[in-house]
Structure formats: structure tokens, C-alpha cells
N, C-alpha and C positions, 0 to 999 in steps of 0.2 A: 128472283131477277140477277142475272149475270151482269156486272158493272163492265161497260167497254172502256177500256183504255187507250187513249190515244199515243201512237208512238211519239217519242221524244227525240230531240236531236243530239247528236254526241255532246254537243256544248252542255246544253241543258242537263244531260246526265251526269258529266264530268262536273259541273257545277254542285249539283246536288250531292255528289260524293265528296266535294271538297267542304261543304257546308257541314256535313257528317262529321268529316275528319276535324273540322275546327271546333265543331260542339263537343266532340270526344276529349281533344285536347284541352278544352275549357274545364271540362268535368274533372279530368286527371290532374290539373293544376290547382282547382280550386279545391278538391277533397284530397289532395296528395297522395293520389293512387290508392287511397283507401278502398276496401271491398264492399263499401257501401254502393259504388258504382255498379257493382254487379247485381246487387240488391234493385237497384233502379231499373236495370235492363230486364230483371225477372218480373217486375211489376207489369211493364208495358208488355212482356211477353205473354204474361198470363191474361192479360185484359185483351189483347188482340192475337187471335189464332193465327193470323199471317206473320207474325213475327216470331221466327226461330231465335230464341234467347242465346242459344250456342253459337249460332252465325255470328250476332252481334258482339257477343264476348271474345269470340276470335279475332274479329277485326279490332277490337279494342286492345287485344293482345298485340297484335301487329302494329298498331299505332305506338303502344309502349315501347316496343322494341326499336330502339334508336339504329339499330343496323338494318333494319327492314326498310327499305325505300320503295318497295312495289307499290305502295298504296299513297304514299306521302307526298303531296303536291309541292312542287318547287315555288319558290318566291316569285320569280317570273311567271310561271303558269297560274298562279292565284292572280296576279295583276292584270295578265292578258285575260282572263276569263271573265272576271270582275268587270274588266273596261268593256269588253264585248258585250256584257249583259246591262250596261248601262249605268254602272255605279261611279260615284264620283271618286276623287282621290281621298277626300276624307272619310268617305264611307269605307273604302278600301282599309285605310288606316284603322278604322275603328274595329274591323273584323278580323285583320290579319297582324295589326302592330306595326306594319310595316310604313314608316314616315313618307309623306308625299315626296321629299326629295329623293329618297331611296327607290320609291318608285318610278320617278323620272329616269333616275338614272339607269335601271335595269331596262326600261322600255328604250332609252337612247343605246345602250350596250346592243340590245337586241336588232336594233335598226342597223347599226354598224356591222353586226356580225350575224348573218341569218342562221348560222348553225346554233345561235342560242336559242331560236324560236322554239316554244315547248309544243308538245304534242298535246291535243286536248282529248285524244282518244280516253274513253273510260277505262278503268283500270278494273271494275267489277264484272263477273257474268251476270247476264241478265236475272237469274234466280237471286243471287245474293243482292244484287242491285234492288229489286222488288222490295226485299226483306227491310233494306236499309231505308227505303222510301216510305215503307210503311211504319217503320219505327220512328222516322223524322216528323210524319204527320201526327202520331199520336204526341210527340213530344212539342210539337207546336201547338197542338189542341191543348194539351196541359198548361203550356205558357200563358193562352188566353184566359184561363179560369182565374 
């Protein structure tokens, strides 16, 4: 039986991309860029045939590359998207590390200058996003165990 998937909003897709980004950043920080991260990815890729480990590894490389800004969410983008999804300032702080005062300042600056308004457009193509989504589902299932 083929599982039907509902289309998701751009906001939801970008939120999931940011959650993936933040998860990988935490892994990199916790394991200090150790190759074990790649083993972790391989485990999930072997467990779920929908996960292409090479795609996830490539994204990890992009996240590790401090000069590659194509996928990295800005601070204001994270605050705006999490706020639109109903997160509190404390929850956003716990996820992003941004103090609530910093969040308020970013939002105030954005209100004063509309040029600072971030784009919520997804950064990943549909195929790559599908792989990321399946990977994060497996990670979240694993967290529940």
C-alpha cells in the first residue's frame, strides 16, 4: 500500500530544514566533528531504504563549512519561523541558544527595517527534503526508545 503524503507549507518545510540543521550542529558540537557522526548516519540509512546516506553526509559537510551559507538559517529567520509556529521565547532560546532579549531585539530591528525580513522559502529541493524528513523521523523514533 502506497502511503499518501499531504503537501506541506513552505513554512513547515523550512522549519523542518532548520530542525535538521540544528540537530546536526548539536551532533557536531557534542562529538567534536568526530567521524562517528557519519557512522550514525550510515546506521539510519541502512535501517530505512528511503534515506540516502550520501545525501545526508553531503548536507553535514555543507553545515560544517562555515563559508557555505546556502542552507544555514539566520538568527532572525529562526526566531520568525519558530514564533510563527507558536514557540515561546524560552523554547526558542532552548533550541537556538538565542537569549530572549536578543530575540526581541532582532524582531524590533526587523519591524523598523523591512529589508531585514527573512525569506521562509525552503532551501532544499523536494527529493533532498524527503530524505531529510525520513532521516529526522528515524532520529525522533530512536529518541523515543
